[in-house]
Structure formats: C-alpha cells, structure tokens
C-alpha positions as CSV (number, residue, x, y, z in Angstrom):
1,X,-0.1,0.0,0.0
2,X,1.2,3.4,-0.9
3,X,1.0,6.0,1.9
4,X,2.2,8.9,0.0
5,X,-0.3,11.8,-0.4
6,X,-2.1,12.3,-3.7
7,X,-1.1,15.4,-5.8
8,X,-4.5,16.7,-5.5
9,X,-5.2,15.9,-1.7
10,X,-3.1,17.1,1.3
11,X,-2.5,14.6,4.3
12,X,-4.6,15.0,7.3
13,X,-3.8,18.0,9.2
14,X,-2.3,20.0,6.1
15,X,-3.7,22.2,3.6
16,X,-2.4,23.3,0.2
17,X,-1.9,27.0,0.0
18,X,-1.1,28.7,-3.4
19,X,1.1,31.6,-3.4
20,X,1.0,34.0,-6.5
21,X,1.7,37.4,-7.6
22,X,0.7,39.6,-10.6
23,X,4.0,40.9,-11.4
24,X,6.9,38.4,-11.0
25,X,10.6,39.3,-11.1
26,X,13.0,36.3,-11.7
27,X,16.5,37.6,-11.9
28,X,17.8,34.2,-12.9
29,X,20.4,33.9,-15.6
30,X,19.0,34.5,-19.1
31,X,15.3,34.2,-18.1
32,X,13.1,37.2,-18.6
33,X,10.4,38.2,-16.2
34,X,7.0,36.8,-17.4
35,X,4.4,39.4,-18.4
36,X,2.0,40.5,-15.7
37,X,-1.0,38.3,-15.3
38,X,-3.7,40.8,-16.4
39,X,-6.3,38.9,-18.5
40,X,-9.8,39.0,-17.3
41,X,-9.7,35.1,-16.2
42,X,-6.4,35.4,-14.5
43,X,-6.7,34.8,-10.8
44,X,-3.9,37.3,-10.2
45,X,-5.9,40.0,-12.1
46,X,-9.0,39.3,-10.3
47,X,-7.3,39.5,-6.8
48,X,-5.6,42.7,-8.2
49,X,-9.0,44.3,-8.6
50,X,-9.6,43.7,-4.7
51,X,-7.0,46.4,-4.3
52,X,-5.1,44.9,-1.2
53,X,-1.6,43.2,-1.1
54,X,-0.6,41.0,0.5
55,X,-3.9,39.2,0.7
56,X,-4.9,35.9,2.4
57,X,-7.8,34.5,0.4
58,X,-9.8,31.6,2.2
59,X,-11.4,29.8,-0.8
60,X,-13.9,28.2,1.5
61,X,-15.3,31.8,2.2
62,X,-14.5,34.0,-0.6
63,X,-17.0,34.1,-3.6
64,X,-14.6,35.6,-6.2
65,X,-14.4,32.4,-8.1
66,X,-17.2,30.2,-9.6
67,X,-16.9,26.5,-8.5
68,X,-15.7,24.3,-11.2
69,X,-14.9,27.3,-13.4
70,X,-11.2,27.3,-14.9
71,X,-9.3,30.3,-14.3
72,X,-5.5,31.0,-15.1
73,X,-2.9,30.9,-12.3
74,X,0.6,31.6,-13.9
75,X,-1.0,30.8,-17.3
76,X,-2.1,27.3,-16.3
77,X,-6.1,26.7,-16.5
78,X,-7.4,25.4,-13.2
79,X,-10.2,25.7,-10.6
80,X,-8.6,27.3,-7.7
81,X,-10.8,25.7,-5.0
82,X,-10.2,22.3,-6.5
83,X,-6.5,22.7,-6.2
84,X,-5.9,24.9,-3.0
85,X,-7.7,25.6,0.3
86,X,-6.3,29.2,0.3
87,X,-4.2,31.6,-1.7
88,X,-1.6,34.2,-0.7
89,X,-1.6,37.1,-3.3
90,X,1.2,39.5,-3.8
91,X,0.9,42.5,-6.1
92,X,4.6,42.1,-7.0
93,X,7.2,39.5,-6.0
94,X,10.7,40.6,-5.5
95,X,13.5,39.2,-7.8
96,X,15.4,36.1,-6.5
97,X,18.8,37.0,-5.1
C-alpha cells in the first residue's frame, strides 16, 4: 500500500496554499520576467482588482471564483478551489537573489 499523499489531496492536518503574484521578477540568468498576469480570467488580475496586497484568500469563504470554473494561475488553467484551500496574493514579487 502506498502511503504517499495524492497530488490533489493534502495529508490529514495539512492544507495546500497557493502563493501567487501579478508581477513576478525572476533575476535568474538568461530568463526574462514573465508578463504581468492581467487577463480577465487570471486569478492574479481578479485579486488585483480587490486592491489589497498582501492578501490571504480563504477559498472556502470568498465568492470571487465560480465553483468548477477554470481560471488561469501563472498561465495554467485550473479551478482554484479544487487545487488549493487558500491563496496568498502579492501585487509584485521581488526578484530572486
């Protein structure tokens, strides 16, 4: 029997938290900073419209996202509540050092 947690479910007592930023700075070799996530269905853009940073988003309580609807996080389409228990949003992340 495999006791490893599934990629979609956290082990008992743990919760999956997503950390995201609208503007991300990388500063890593030849990699360029990705463009700001500002499309209408980007989670980062939706949270930007709230106007607070940093922001903790309890996905059990907030009604910003329709259940089962796919939104983009870092250009990947997913349903936030199906992937995470909560989100931590930053307007801008600092470059790696």
